[in-house]
C-alpha positions as CSV (number, residue, x, y, z in Angstrom):
1,M,-31.9,-27.3,10.2
2,R,-32.9,-25.3,13.3
3,P,-36.1,-23.1,13.1
4,H,-35.4,-19.3,12.9
5,S,-35.5,-17.5,16.2
6,L,-37.9,-14.6,16.7
7,S,-35.0,-12.1,16.6
8,T,-33.8,-13.6,13.3
9,L,-37.3,-13.3,11.8
10,V,-37.6,-9.7,12.9
11,S,-34.2,-9.0,11.4
12,L,-35.3,-10.6,8.1
13,F,-38.5,-8.6,8.1
14,S,-36.6,-5.4,8.7
15,L,-34.2,-6.2,5.9
16,S,-37.1,-6.8,3.5
17,L,-38.6,-3.4,4.5
18,Y,-35.2,-1.8,4.0
19,F,-35.0,-3.1,0.4
20,T,-38.7,-2.5,-0.5
21,Q,-38.9,-1.2,-4.1
22,G,-35.0,-1.1,-4.1
23,V,-34.8,2.2,-2.3
24,A,-32.3,2.5,0.6
25,Q,-33.7,4.6,3.4
26,E,-32.5,4.2,7.0
27,L,-30.5,1.2,8.1
28,P,-32.1,-1.2,10.6
29,P,-30.2,-0.9,13.9
30,G,-27.2,-3.2,14.2
31,L,-28.0,-5.3,11.1
32,P,-24.9,-6.0,9.0
33,L,-25.3,-5.6,5.3
34,Q,-25.5,-8.8,3.4
35,Y,-24.2,-9.4,-0.1
36,A,-27.1,-8.9,-2.5
37,S,-25.6,-9.8,-5.9
38,T,-26.0,-6.3,-7.2
39,A,-25.6,-6.2,-11.0
40,P,-22.7,-4.1,-12.4
41,G,-23.7,-0.6,-13.4
42,V,-25.9,0.2,-10.5
43,A,-25.1,3.8,-9.4
44,V,-23.8,4.2,-5.9
45,T,-24.9,7.9,-5.9
46,N,-26.7,10.2,-8.2
47,G,-23.6,12.0,-9.5
48,T,-21.8,12.6,-6.2
49,K,-18.1,12.2,-6.6
50,L,-16.7,9.2,-4.6
51,R,-13.4,9.6,-2.9
52,I,-12.9,6.1,-1.5
53,L,-10.2,5.1,1.0
54,P,-9.6,1.3,1.5
55,V,-8.0,0.5,4.8
56,G,-6.6,-2.8,5.9
57,D,-3.7,-5.3,5.7
58,S,-2.3,-7.6,3.0
59,I,-5.8,-8.6,1.8
60,T,-6.5,-5.0,1.0
61,V,-3.0,-4.7,-0.6
62,G,-3.7,-7.7,-2.8
63,W,-0.9,-9.9,-1.7
64,L,-0.4,-13.1,-3.7
65,A,-2.4,-11.8,-6.6
66,D,-0.9,-12.3,-10.0
67,K,0.7,-9.3,-11.8
68,V,-1.2,-8.1,-14.8
69,V,0.1,-5.8,-17.5
70,F,-2.1,-4.5,-20.3
71,A,-0.8,-3.8,-23.7
72,G,-2.1,-1.2,-26.2
73,T,-1.7,2.4,-27.3
74,E,-5.0,3.9,-26.1
75,R,-6.6,4.3,-22.8
76,Y,-10.0,5.2,-21.3
77,G,-11.6,5.4,-17.9
78,S,-10.2,6.7,-14.6
79,M,-8.9,3.6,-12.8
80,D,-5.3,5.0,-12.7
81,D,-5.3,5.8,-9.0
82,P,-4.1,2.6,-7.2
83,Y,-3.8,4.2,-3.7
84,F,-4.9,2.8,-0.4
85,A,-4.0,2.8,3.3
86,A,-3.1,-0.9,3.9
87,W,0.0,-2.6,5.3
88,S,0.9,-6.2,4.8
89,G,1.4,-8.2,8.0
90,K,0.1,-5.3,10.2
91,T,-2.5,-5.2,13.0
92,I,-5.4,-2.9,13.8
93,K,-3.2,-0.8,16.1
94,Y,-0.6,-0.3,13.4
95,M,-3.3,1.0,11.1
96,H,-4.6,3.3,13.8
97,D,-1.1,4.7,14.2
98,H,-0.4,5.2,10.5
99,V,-3.7,6.1,8.9
100,D,-3.8,9.8,9.7
101,E,-2.1,11.0,6.5
102,S,-4.6,9.1,4.4
103,L,-7.6,10.4,6.4
104,A,-6.3,14.0,5.8
105,Q,-7.3,13.4,2.2
106,K,-10.9,13.5,3.3
107,P,-12.5,10.5,1.7
108,N,-16.3,10.3,1.7
109,I,-16.4,6.5,1.8
110,I,-14.0,4.3,3.9
111,L,-13.8,0.6,3.3
112,L,-12.3,-1.1,6.5
113,H,-11.2,-4.7,6.5
114,A,-9.0,-5.2,9.6
115,G,-8.3,-7.8,12.2
116,T,-6.9,-10.8,10.2
117,N,-3.4,-10.4,11.6
118,D,-4.6,-9.7,15.1
119,M,-6.0,-13.3,15.1
120,S,-2.7,-14.9,13.9
121,P,-1.1,-17.6,16.1
122,D,2.3,-16.1,15.2
123,S,3.1,-13.7,18.0
124,S,5.5,-11.8,15.7
125,V,2.4,-10.9,13.6
126,S,-0.3,-10.5,16.3
127,T,1.9,-8.1,18.1
128,E,-0.8,-6.9,20.6
129,G,-2.0,-10.5,21.3
130,R,-4.8,-12.4,19.7
131,D,-7.6,-11.9,22.1
132,P,-10.7,-11.2,20.0
133,A,-12.4,-8.9,22.6
134,A,-9.2,-6.8,22.9
135,A,-8.9,-6.6,19.1
136,A,-12.5,-5.5,18.9
137,E,-11.7,-2.6,21.3
138,R,-8.8,-1.6,19.0
139,L,-11.1,-1.8,16.0
140,G,-13.4,0.6,17.9
141,A,-10.6,3.0,18.5
142,L,-9.6,3.0,14.8
143,I,-13.2,3.7,13.8
144,D,-13.4,6.5,16.3
145,K,-10.3,8.1,14.8
146,M,-11.9,7.9,11.3
147,I,-15.1,9.5,12.6
148,Q,-13.1,12.3,14.3
149,K,-10.9,13.0,11.3
150,C,-13.6,12.4,8.6
151,P,-17.0,13.2,10.2
152,D,-18.7,13.4,6.8
153,A,-17.5,10.0,5.6
154,T,-19.5,6.8,5.6
155,I,-17.5,3.9,7.1
156,L,-18.1,0.3,6.0
157,V,-16.6,-2.1,8.5
158,A,-16.1,-5.7,7.5
159,M,-16.9,-8.7,9.5
160,I,-13.6,-10.0,8.0
161,I,-13.2,-12.9,5.6
162,G,-12.8,-16.2,7.3
163,T,-9.9,-18.6,7.2
164,T,-9.3,-22.3,6.6
165,R,-6.2,-22.3,8.9
166,E,-7.2,-24.4,12.0
167,A,-4.9,-22.5,14.4
168,Q,-6.5,-19.2,13.4
169,A,-10.1,-20.0,12.7
170,P,-11.6,-20.1,16.2
171,Q,-10.3,-16.6,17.1
172,T,-11.3,-15.3,13.7
173,T,-14.9,-16.5,14.2
174,Q,-15.1,-14.9,17.6
175,F,-13.8,-11.6,16.3
176,Q,-16.2,-11.6,13.3
177,A,-19.1,-11.9,15.8
178,L,-17.9,-8.9,17.8
179,V,-17.8,-6.5,14.9
180,P,-21.5,-5.7,14.6
181,G,-21.6,-4.7,18.3
182,V,-18.6,-2.4,17.8
183,V,-20.4,-0.8,14.9
184,Q,-23.8,-0.6,16.6
185,T,-22.3,1.5,19.5
186,R,-21.2,4.1,16.9
187,S,-24.3,4.0,14.7
188,A,-26.6,4.3,17.7
189,A,-24.8,7.6,18.4
190,G,-25.8,8.9,14.9
191,K,-22.5,8.1,13.2
192,H,-22.4,6.9,9.6
193,V,-20.9,3.5,10.3
194,I,-22.2,0.2,8.8
195,A,-21.1,-3.4,9.4
196,V,-20.8,-5.5,6.3
197,D,-20.8,-9.3,6.4
198,F,-17.8,-11.0,4.7
199,T,-18.2,-14.1,6.8
200,K,-20.0,-15.9,3.9
201,F,-17.2,-15.1,1.5
202,P,-16.3,-18.5,-0.1
203,T,-13.2,-19.9,1.5
204,T,-12.7,-21.9,-1.8
205,L,-11.6,-18.5,-3.2
206,L,-8.6,-18.3,-0.8
207,R,-5.2,-19.2,-2.1
208,D,-3.4,-20.0,1.2
209,G,-6.3,-20.1,3.6
210,I,-6.0,-16.3,4.2
211,H,-5.5,-14.4,1.0
212,P,-7.9,-14.5,-2.0
213,T,-7.0,-15.9,-5.3
214,D,-7.1,-13.6,-8.4
215,G,-10.8,-14.6,-8.7
216,G,-11.2,-14.1,-5.0
217,Y,-10.0,-10.5,-5.2
218,R,-12.3,-9.9,-8.1
219,T,-15.2,-11.3,-6.0
220,M,-14.1,-9.2,-3.0
221,G,-14.3,-6.1,-5.2
222,D,-17.8,-7.2,-6.3
223,W,-18.9,-7.5,-2.6
224,W,-17.5,-4.1,-1.7
225,Y,-19.3,-2.6,-4.7
226,D,-22.5,-4.3,-3.6
227,F,-22.2,-3.0,-0.1
228,M,-21.6,0.6,-1.3
229,T,-24.8,0.5,-3.4
230,Q,-26.7,-0.2,-0.1
231,I,-25.4,3.0,1.6
232,P,-28.3,5.4,2.1
233,P,-27.8,8.1,-0.6
234,S,-28.2,10.9,2.0
235,W,-25.2,9.5,3.8
236,I,-22.8,10.2,0.9
237,S,-21.7,13.9,0.8
238,V,-19.5,15.8,-1.6
239,P,-15.8,15.2,-0.6
240,E,-14.2,18.0,1.3
241,G,-11.4,19.9,-0.3
242,P,-9.4,19.1,-3.5
243,D,-8.5,15.6,-4.6
244,P,-5.1,14.2,-3.5
245,V,-2.2,15.4,-5.6
246,R,-0.1,12.6,-7.1
247,D,3.4,13.5,-8.5
248,I,6.9,12.2,-8.4
249,T,7.6,14.1,-5.2
250,T,5.0,12.2,-3.2
251,N,7.5,10.0,-1.3
252,G,9.3,12.8,0.5
253,G,7.1,15.7,-0.6
254,P,8.1,19.3,-1.4
255,D,9.2,21.4,1.5
256,E,7.2,24.6,1.7
257,N,9.9,26.1,3.9
258,I,12.4,26.2,1.0
259,P,12.2,29.6,-0.9
260,P,11.8,29.8,-4.7
261,L,15.1,29.3,-6.6
262,D,17.1,32.4,-7.5
263,W,17.9,31.9,-11.2
264,G,19.6,35.3,-11.7
265,T,19.5,37.1,-15.0
266,S,19.1,34.8,-18.1
267,P,22.2,35.0,-20.4
268,I,20.1,33.8,-23.3
269,T,18.4,36.3,-25.7
270,V,16.8,35.8,-29.0
271,K,18.9,37.0,-31.9
272,S,18.2,37.7,-35.6
273,P,19.6,35.4,-38.4
274,S,22.2,38.0,-39.3
275,E,23.4,38.2,-35.7
276,I,23.6,34.4,-35.5
277,F,25.7,34.5,-38.7
278,E,28.1,37.0,-37.2
279,A,28.4,34.9,-34.1
280,G,29.4,31.9,-36.3
281,K,32.2,34.0,-37.8
282,I,33.4,34.9,-34.4
283,A,33.4,31.3,-33.4
284,S,35.5,30.2,-36.4
285,R,38.6,28.2,-35.9
286,D,40.9,31.2,-36.4
287,S,39.1,33.3,-33.9
288,R,38.9,31.0,-30.9
289,K,41.4,33.1,-29.0
290,I,38.7,35.8,-28.7
291,C,36.8,33.6,-26.3
292,K,39.9,33.2,-24.1
293,V,40.6,36.9,-24.1
294,N,37.1,38.3,-23.7
295,P,34.7,35.5,-22.5
296,H,31.1,35.7,-23.5
297,W,30.0,34.0,-20.2
298,Y,29.1,35.6,-17.0
299,S,27.6,34.7,-13.6
300,T,23.9,34.2,-13.4
301,G,23.8,34.2,-9.6
302,K,22.7,31.4,-7.2
303,L,20.8,28.7,-8.9
304,V,19.9,26.3,-6.1
305,S,19.7,26.4,-2.3
306,G,21.7,23.3,-1.7
307,R,21.2,20.6,1.0
308,G,24.7,21.1,2.3
309,V,27.2,18.6,3.5
310,N,28.1,20.2,6.8
311,G,24.8,19.5,8.5
312,D,23.9,23.2,8.6
313,F,20.8,22.8,6.4
314,K,18.6,25.7,7.5
315,F,15.3,24.5,6.0
316,H,13.0,21.8,7.6
317,S,13.0,19.0,5.1
318,K,10.1,16.5,5.1
319,W,12.6,13.7,5.1
320,E,13.0,12.4,8.6
321,S,16.1,10.7,10.0
322,V,15.4,7.6,12.0
323,G,19.0,6.7,12.7
324,Q,20.5,3.2,12.5
325,V,18.0,0.5,11.6
326,M,20.4,-2.3,10.9
327,P,23.2,-3.3,13.2
328,A,26.8,-3.8,11.8
329,T,27.3,-7.2,10.3
330,G,31.1,-7.1,9.9
331,L,30.7,-8.2,6.3
332,D,32.2,-6.4,3.3
333,P,29.7,-3.6,2.4
334,K,30.6,-3.9,-1.3
335,Y,28.5,-7.0,-1.5
336,A,25.5,-5.8,0.5
337,R,22.3,-5.2,-1.4
338,L,18.7,-4.3,-0.6
339,H,16.0,-6.6,-1.9
340,D,12.5,-7.7,-0.8
341,M,13.0,-11.3,0.1
342,D,9.8,-12.0,2.0
343,G,7.2,-10.1,-0.1
344,D,6.1,-7.7,2.5
345,G,6.9,-4.6,0.4
346,K,9.9,-3.6,2.5
347,A,13.6,-3.9,1.3
348,D,15.6,-6.4,3.3
349,Y,19.4,-6.5,3.9
350,V,21.1,-9.0,1.7
351,W,24.8,-9.9,1.6
352,I,26.1,-12.1,-1.3
353,D,29.3,-14.0,-0.8
354,P,31.7,-12.8,-3.5
355,D,33.2,-16.3,-4.0
356,T,30.3,-18.7,-3.6
357,G,27.2,-16.5,-4.2
358,A,25.7,-17.7,-0.9
359,I,23.1,-15.3,0.5
360,R,22.8,-14.0,4.0
361,C,19.7,-12.0,4.8
362,W,18.3,-9.9,7.6
363,L,14.6,-9.3,7.2
364,N,13.3,-5.7,7.6
365,K,10.7,-5.8,10.4
366,Y,10.7,-2.0,10.8
367,P,9.7,-0.4,13.2
368,N,10.7,-3.6,15.1
369,A,14.2,-5.1,15.1
370,W,15.6,-6.7,11.9
371,V,15.8,-10.5,12.2
372,K,18.0,-13.1,10.5
373,A,16.2,-15.1,7.8
374,G,16.7,-18.8,7.1
375,E,19.2,-20.8,9.2
376,D,21.1,-18.1,11.2
377,G,20.7,-15.7,8.3
378,L,21.7,-18.1,5.5
379,L,19.1,-18.2,2.8
380,A,21.0,-20.0,0.0
381,D,24.3,-21.8,-0.1
382,G,25.3,-20.2,-3.4
383,R,25.7,-21.3,-7.0
384,G,28.5,-19.1,-8.3
385,P,30.6,-16.0,-7.7
386,S,28.6,-12.8,-6.8
387,D,29.2,-11.2,-10.1
388,S,27.1,-13.9,-11.7
389,I,24.3,-13.6,-9.2
390,S,21.2,-11.4,-9.7
391,L,18.2,-11.0,-7.4
392,A,14.9,-9.9,-9.1
393,D,11.2,-10.7,-8.9
394,M,10.9,-12.9,-12.0
395,N,7.3,-14.2,-11.5
396,G,5.5,-11.2,-10.1
397,D,4.8,-12.6,-6.6
398,G,6.6,-9.8,-4.8
399,L,9.6,-11.9,-3.7
400,D,13.0,-11.5,-5.3
401,D,14.2,-14.7,-7.0
402,Y,17.8,-16.0,-7.4
403,L,19.3,-15.9,-10.9
404,V,22.6,-17.4,-11.9
405,V,23.9,-16.0,-15.2
406,N,26.4,-18.0,-17.2
407,P,29.4,-15.7,-18.0
408,D,30.1,-17.7,-21.2
409,D,26.8,-17.7,-23.0
410,G,24.6,-15.4,-20.9
411,S,22.1,-18.1,-20.1
412,A,20.4,-17.9,-16.7
413,D,19.2,-20.5,-14.1
414,I,16.5,-19.3,-11.8
415,Y,15.7,-20.5,-8.2
416,W,12.2,-19.5,-7.2
417,N,11.8,-17.7,-3.8
418,H,8.8,-19.2,-2.1
419,G,9.2,-17.2,1.1
420,P,11.4,-17.5,4.2
421,D,9.9,-20.8,5.2
422,A,9.6,-22.7,2.0
423,G,13.2,-22.1,0.8
424,W,14.2,-22.1,-2.9
425,A,12.9,-24.2,-5.7
426,H,14.9,-24.7,-8.9
427,G,13.1,-23.1,-11.9
């Protein structure tokens, strides 16, 4: 074991001063926060509301975690807001280009874990290249955008979780070492940015060398909580503006340019019991001709300003047309379906042969071009006619599996979808 260097001893001494009597004051310059095993229940602030924005990739999304559903008739607590700004398989630049809408919700704490995909040896994933220094510059640009959009927020920047994948580990280690310098440049300018050290996160808690297991995700949450308790209290301000509104229109959003509906005059008025009795007499079998001669219905006026089918819609809808995203296949569209076949959260184009049930698939790589999956697009050679085939996620891993339903007795055979590289395994 090598003796501590003088700089290491100074850092350790600074850290001990920082935690003297358990009171967080000012952060020592450039020192990443270390996991301190904070016990559950320690308050992050003294009553200040936390509006937390997690930003990252599939590790933030929670990819490969098991699906959990709770049963019961009662509920308590406030953990019913599972929102984040994270995109599976995406790089720092993609986050930079797509995080604005989330930043507009004005979080007061941002948890940033980004750079894993930038270090991938797969060039279709590390789309800007896998040079650690260049990725660190992109990380700095993302942090700068967060500072500019949310100047009152405290940003915790992860020295990302390591990997056991040999082809990715060297670049990951180099990138981890660059993060404190990126953060120090901003914190030295008075910005509330702090590096947090995930490099010691146990790799035994990784399911595939990249993504945590269920226990790993729980541990990751414990670490983020621990780091938040180390934020100087004076750095956490009351969130700006109202909390984000969540409703069924969130996907497209209501269009403020559309005027209120014109319902006209209501034809319904409250009647007395005697009037209702008289109405019943009028509506008797022998008197139905009265309705034909003198109808009791009349126009209420325009109910809805319609979308229109002639392309002349005069309002500016929030739905944006992006044109064709999938080229013509020449296959019968009656047998085309949309299913997530690779677990990235995006619907892929699937065509099921009507006679054999064979599957051809084009993976949705939007905004990049769609690509054929499997062997020239063939994912499965088929186990029956298409009307006996169903695709659905049967084990909660985010990938749709292949079900063959027996038309005689309704029994079903399942073939597990283990991803575009592993093929199908009979269940």
